C-alpha positions as CSV (number, residue, x, y, z in Angstrom):
1,M,4.0,-18.0,19.5
2,K,2.4,-14.4,18.7
3,S,3.4,-11.8,21.2
4,K,0.6,-9.9,22.8
5,I,1.0,-6.8,20.5
6,E,1.0,-8.9,17.4
7,K,-2.3,-10.4,18.9
8,N,-4.0,-7.1,19.6
9,K,-3.2,-6.1,16.1
10,S,-4.9,-8.8,14.3
11,K,-7.9,-8.6,16.5
12,S,-10.7,-6.7,14.7
13,Y,-13.4,-4.8,16.2
14,T,-17.0,-4.2,15.6
15,L,-18.2,-0.8,15.5
16,K,-21.8,0.5,16.7
17,P,-23.4,3.9,16.3
18,P,-24.1,5.9,19.7
19,F,-27.7,6.2,20.6
20,E,-29.4,8.9,22.5
21,V,-31.4,8.6,25.8
22,K,-32.9,10.8,28.0
23,C,-31.6,11.4,31.9
24,M,-34.1,9.8,34.2
25,D,-33.7,12.7,36.5
26,C,-33.5,15.7,34.4
27,K,-34.7,14.4,30.9
28,K,-31.7,16.1,29.1
29,D,-30.7,14.3,26.1
30,L,-27.2,12.0,26.4
31,V,-25.4,10.0,24.5
32,V,-24.3,6.7,25.0
33,N,-21.1,5.5,22.9
34,F,-19.7,2.0,21.9
35,V,-16.5,1.0,23.4
36,P,-14.8,-1.1,20.8
37,P,-12.3,-2.8,22.8
38,R,-15.3,-4.3,25.3
39,Q,-17.7,-4.8,22.2
40,E,-20.3,-3.0,24.5
41,Y,-21.8,0.3,25.0
42,S,-20.3,2.7,27.8
43,K,-21.8,1.7,31.7
44,K,-20.8,5.1,32.9
45,N,-24.1,6.6,33.1
46,N,-26.5,3.3,33.0
47,W,-28.3,3.1,36.4
48,G,-28.7,-0.2,36.5
49,Y,-25.0,-0.8,36.6
50,W,-24.5,1.4,39.3
51,G,-27.4,0.4,41.3
52,G,-26.7,-3.4,40.8
53,R,-30.5,-3.9,39.7
54,K,-31.6,-5.2,36.3
55,E,-35.0,-3.5,36.4
56,N,-33.0,0.0,35.8
57,N,-30.9,-1.4,32.6
58,D,-32.5,0.8,30.5
59,K,-32.5,3.9,32.8
60,Y,-29.8,6.5,32.6
61,K,-28.1,9.4,34.6
62,C,-26.4,12.3,33.0
63,D,-23.1,13.4,34.4
64,S,-24.3,16.4,35.8
65,C,-26.8,14.3,38.2
66,L,-24.3,11.7,39.1
67,V,-22.2,14.6,40.3
68,D,-25.2,16.3,42.1
69,M,-26.5,12.9,43.7
70,Y,-22.5,12.3,44.8
71,T,-22.3,15.7,46.3
72,N,-25.2,16.9,47.5
73,R,-27.5,13.8,48.1
74,K,-24.9,11.3,49.8
75,Y,-27.5,9.2,51.5
76,E,-29.1,8.6,48.1
77,Y,-25.7,7.8,46.7
78,L,-24.9,5.4,49.8
79,E,-28.4,3.9,49.6
80,A,-28.4,3.4,45.6
81,I,-24.8,2.0,45.2
82,T,-24.4,-0.6,47.6
83,D,-21.2,-2.3,45.9
84,S,-17.9,-0.9,47.5
85,K,-15.9,-1.6,44.1
86,K,-18.8,0.7,42.0
87,R,-18.6,3.3,44.7
88,R,-14.8,3.4,44.2
89,L,-15.0,3.7,40.5
90,L,-17.8,6.1,40.6
91,R,-15.6,8.2,43.0
92,H,-12.3,7.8,40.5
93,Y,-14.3,9.0,37.8
94,L,-15.4,11.9,39.5
95,Y,-11.8,12.9,40.6
96,D,-10.2,12.0,37.4
97,E,-12.9,14.1,35.5
98,R,-14.2,11.5,33.5
99,I,-17.8,12.5,35.1
100,I,-17.8,16.3,34.9
101,L,-20.4,18.7,35.7
102,N,-21.1,21.0,32.5
103,K,-20.6,24.4,32.7
104,S,-24.1,24.8,31.2
105,D,-25.7,23.1,34.2
106,L,-24.3,26.0,36.7
């Protein structure tokens, strides 16, 4: 029987190119990267993922708008993201600096 390490080494990943979208709030360009281990595009900025609504799957928020909503518009944040696990994950991303406020946005 193969060990986990051997299994992972033999696994091949398909790579897909990143694509560009506009932030739904500020209209800035945003790049959505492909995550090879998951074989899907990143959900970090996907508003449909955070809000849990399928009609918003094609809408994205940039890091700056996510930070602004979390820090300055708590009511909107609490109303939009109702899943406690996703709230916790977003909070973790903010404090772990996976989602950061760009210096150019200050």
